[in-house]
N, C-alpha and C positions, 0 to 999 in steps of 0.2 A: 303659434308658438314663436318666440323670438329666437332668431338664429344669430350667433355671435362671431362667426368666422369671416374670413376674406375681407379685411379692411381695405386691401388694395383695389378690389373690384368695386367696392362701394365708393371709394375715392374717385375712381375713373368715371363712375356714373355721375357723381357730383360734378366733376369737371366738364362732362358733356352737357349737363343741364344748366349749370350756373351761368354760362355765357349767354343764354337766352332769357335769363330771369331779369325782371325789372328791379330798379332800386327799391329798397324797403322790403325785400323778400325775407320772410321769417321762416318758412318751411317749404321744402320741396317734397312732393309726394309722387312716387311712381308706383303704379300697380299694374301687374299683368295677371289676368284671370283666364284660365283655360275654359273655353266654351264647349258645352256638350249638348248634343241632341239625342235623346234616348240612349244615353250612356256613351255614345261615340264622340270623339273629339272632332269638333267642326271649326275650330279657330281659337284665336286669342284676342281678348279685349284688353286694350292698353289705355291707361290714364296717366298723363304727366301734367300735374298741376303745381302751381306755386301759390302759396298764401302770402299776401302782401299787406303791409300796414299802409292804409291810405287815410291820412288825417285822423288816426285813432280807430279806424274801422278795419276789420279783417275782410279782405277781398280775395276771391279765387281768380287766378289768371291761368287759363289753359295754355300749356306749353307744347303739347304733343305735335301740333302742326308745324310750329317753328323749328322744333328739334328735328323732326323727320324730314323737313325741307332742306336741312343743312347736311349734305352728304358726309362730311367729316364727323360731325357730332353724332349723327345717326350710326355711323360705322363703329365709332368708339363705344357708344352706348350698347349696341348689339353685341359687340365682343365682350364687354364687361358683364352684361346680363347672361350671356352664354356661359362664361366662366363661373359666375355666381350660381347659376342653375346646376351646372355640372358638379360643383362642390357640394351643394345642398343634396343633390340626387345621390352622390356617393355616400354621404353621411346618413341620409334617410332611407336609402334603398329604392327610392322612386322620385320622379320629378314632382314638385309641388304644383297643385292646381292654382294656388294664389301665392304670388310673390309681391310683397310690398316693401319698398325702400323709402324710408323717411329720413330726411336730412334737414336739421335745424340750423339756423343762422349762427348759433353758438358752436357749431361743428359736431353736435351730438348726432350720431347716426344709428339707425335701427333697421333691421331687416326682419319682417314678420312673414311667416310661412304657414300656409294651411295645406296640409298634404292632399286632402281630398274634399272637394266641394262641387256641388252640382249647380252650374250656372248656364242657362241657355242664352243664345244671342238676344232673345227678347228680354230676358231678365237683366242683361247687362245695360240695356238702354232705357229700362223703366218706362214710364213711372209706374209704381213707386220704385225708388232705387232698391236693388237687391241688397239684403243685409251684408253680404260679403263685399260689396263695392266700397272701396276706401278712397274716394276721391277727395279733392280739397274741401268740398262742401261737408262731407262726412267729418273731416278733421275740425272744421270750424264748429259744427254742431256739437261734437262730442269732446273736443279738447280746447274750447274757447278760453277757459281760465288759464290753461297751460300756455297757450299762445299769447294771451294778454301779458302774462308774467314774463315770457320770453321777450316780447316787445319792450316792456318796461325796463327789463334788465339790460337790454342792448341800446336803449335810447341814451343819448348823451345827457349828463346831469344838467339841470338848469344852471345858468350862470350864477356865480356867487355874488355876495354883496360888493366885493372889491371890483369885480368885472363890470357890474352894473354901474357903479360910481364912475369908473374909468370911461365907460361908454357915454354917460351923461355929461361928464366934463369935456370929453372930446367933441360932443355935439355942441356944447356951449361955445367952445373955442372956434369951431368951424363957422358958426353963425356970426361971430363977431368979426370975422375976416371979411 
């Protein structure tokens, strides 16, 4: 389900992640999955990926290591995620097992919540990837047309006829000097 509250926590998550994102970032994806072994909680699997446009190709760049190596960004991220989880828990009556934050370059932000899911540590690392794992590869496979449209919409328009003529004339003048 999509959860629509707490825009300030999602903005803080974005701010903590964007400083580690390369140029051409189209989508930031953060997911935390509660891991269970025979029903007991045994940990949390975290994915932080950015999907980047590289010469027309959609490429996944893992960010978790860089973000977690930065104490300031990691602290801000953890505080924002804790606040987001608390708000979701208060509304749903329990903490979600899957929390996914998706932030697009056009500033569209979505939070997806799955209240209960059974994912073991082995499931989280695959192969094959667990169906509940929503990393950057999942987004490229399932949302490539949306990401292509986002890339095309955010790309600067090609130069118009006047700009091309001006560039050609400038080149001619420079060569004559």
